[in-house]
Each structure stands twice: as structure tokens, then as C-alpha cells.
N, C-alpha and C positions, 0 to 999 in steps of 0.2 A: 702167513697166518690167516689172512682174510679168506682164502679158499677153504682152509680147515674149518673156520667158523661157519661158513656157508654150508659146508658138507655136514657138520654136526647139526645145524639147524634143520636142513632138509631131511636128513636121516631121522631125526627125532620126530618131525611132523609125520613122516610116513610110518614110522614105528607105532606111534600112539594112535594114529588113524586105524591101523590094523588091529591094535590092542582093543580099541573101542568097538570096532566092528565084531571082533571075536567075542567080546563079552556080550554084546547084544545078540549075536547068533546063538551063543550058549543059552542065554535066557529065553530065547524063542525056540529052544529045543532043536536047533539046526546043528547038531553036534559034528557031523562030518565036514560041513563047510567050516565050522569053527576050528576043527582040528587041522584042516588044510591051511587056513589063514595063520594059525599059531606057528606052523613050521617057518613060514616067511617072516612072521613077526619076530621070533626069537633070533633069527639070523641078523635081521636089521638091528635089533637091540644090542646084540653083542658087538657089532661093528661100531655103532654109535658110542656105546659105553667105552670101548677100547680107545676111540679117538679122544674122548673127554679125559680119560685117565692119563693119557699121554701128555695132555696139556693141563693137568691139574694145578700146576703152579701159576696158571693164567686164569684168574677169576672170570674173565669174560667168556671163556669156554663153558664154564658152568652156568653162567647167566643165559647164554645162547641155548644151551641144552634145556634149561628150565622153560624158557619162552617157547621153544619148539614143542615141548611137551604140552603146554597150554593150548597152543594153536592146533596141535594134533587132536586134542579132545574136541575142539570146535569143528574141525574138518570131519572127524569121524561121526559126530552126531549129525552134522549137516548131511553127510552121505546117507546115514541111516534114515533120516527124515525123507530123503528123496526116494529111497528104496521102499520105505514104509511096509515092512514085513508084518504079516499077521492080520489080526482082525480087531475090531473095536465094537463095543456094545454101547449104545446110547439109551439111557433111561430118560424118558421125557414125561413131564407132569404138566397137565393143563387144567385150568379151572373150568373150561367149557366142555361138557360132555357131548355136545352136538357138533364138535369140530369135524372137519373132513380131512384132517391131517393123515390119518391112517390110509385112506383111499388114495390120496395124492402120492404118498410115499410108495405105496404098493404099485401104483401106475408107473412110478420111476424105477421099479425093479427091486425095491427093498422088501425084505421080509419084516412084517410088523406084527407083534403080538400086543393085544390090548386087554385091559381090565379096568374095573372101577376100584379106585382107592378111596379111603376115607381119611380126610385131613381134618385139621382143627376147625376149619371153617366150612366143612361140608365135603361132598363127593368130588373127587378129582378123576380125570381121565388119565390113565397110566399107559405108557407105550414102552416097548422094548424093541430096539432095532439093531440088527447085526449087520455090519458092513466091513469091507476090506479097509484097512487103514489108509490105503491110497485114496479112498473115496470119502474120508472123514470130513474134510473141510467142505466139500461140495454138499454132503448130506447135512451138515450143521447149518450151512447157509440156506439150504432149501427149507429146513424146519423153521428158521427164523423169518424167512420171507412169508411163510404161511401163517405162523404163529409167533409174532415178535416177543410175546411175554412168556414164552415157554421156559420152564425150568428144566435144564438138561444136565445130566450127570453122565460122564464118559468113563468107561473102564475097559481094560483089555482082558478078554477071556483067554485062559491058558489051554483049554481043550474044547473041542467041538465034537458032539456025537448026536447023530440022528437029525430028523427034520428035513424038509425039502431043501433048505438052503445049503446044508453041509453036503448033500448029494451033488448039487450043482457046482460047488467049489472044487470037488475032486475031479471034475471033467477037464 
């Protein structure tokens, strides 16, 4: 019985990892990769479910199945964080319009768009920076090293069109 429980556990972790990655790829518009992963995913799912159904009279098999599911979600999201597909946009707001943040970020290879915003307490310097998700933490740290009081909002763009940056990403 111990071997069966280990098998259920491992199969469930692998299945849910694939499930999580498929969902993320689908959301990132990587439909062909998602379709390929789904073929493997459903095969693993049927094998695991079959094992659990054979031992349904033993509650431990259902518990192992559920714990494997939870760990599969964690493993899948961890893998996705390491792959870091897609892009991220950072909107940065600074009180000091004389800051050199834009030039320093441009010198590091980031595309930066700036404009003056008007806040409750006066003018603010606004920045928009597009980066690969793989570079998000490094970019964030660079900004805070230069401007520790920066207000930063991060979001993921779903489509990119035009501009010098998108041309360089296609190469």
C-alpha cells in the first residue's frame, strides 16, 4: 500500500504542476505549448484518478491525493516564476522632477517614458518602464537604489505593438 500512496502522491504533484503551467501558458497566449502540455496532463490525471478510485475505501489515499494536489500547485507556480514568461510594466512616481532616474535606467538598457503628473501636493515625475519579467526584480532593486522613496505600481501588459523596444524583443 505504501508504494501505491507514493505513486498517487508523485502523480498528483506532476499532474497539477502540468495543470498549473498549462493554465499560465494559456493566459500568456502560448496556446500551442499549452495544448501540448494538456495531452501529457490529462494522461497523468487519468492514471492518478484511477489509482485513487481503486483505493477509495482507504481514506489515506484521498488525503495523499489532496496533499499532492496542493504541492503540485506550489511546484507549478515556482517553475513559472523561474521561467518568468512575458513582460512587466512598472509605473514609477517620484516627487523630485530633477531626478536622474530615467537616464540611469536608460543607461542600463531599459526603455523609459516620462511625463509630468499633477498630484494633490504638486507636480510629480511619472515614468513607465517595460521589461521582461525575468528582469523585474533586478529593475525594481535598481529603482529603489536610485530613488528609495519611489512609488511603484507593477502590471503585466497583454499585448505589445510598436516602439523601439518591441522591435528589439522580436530579434
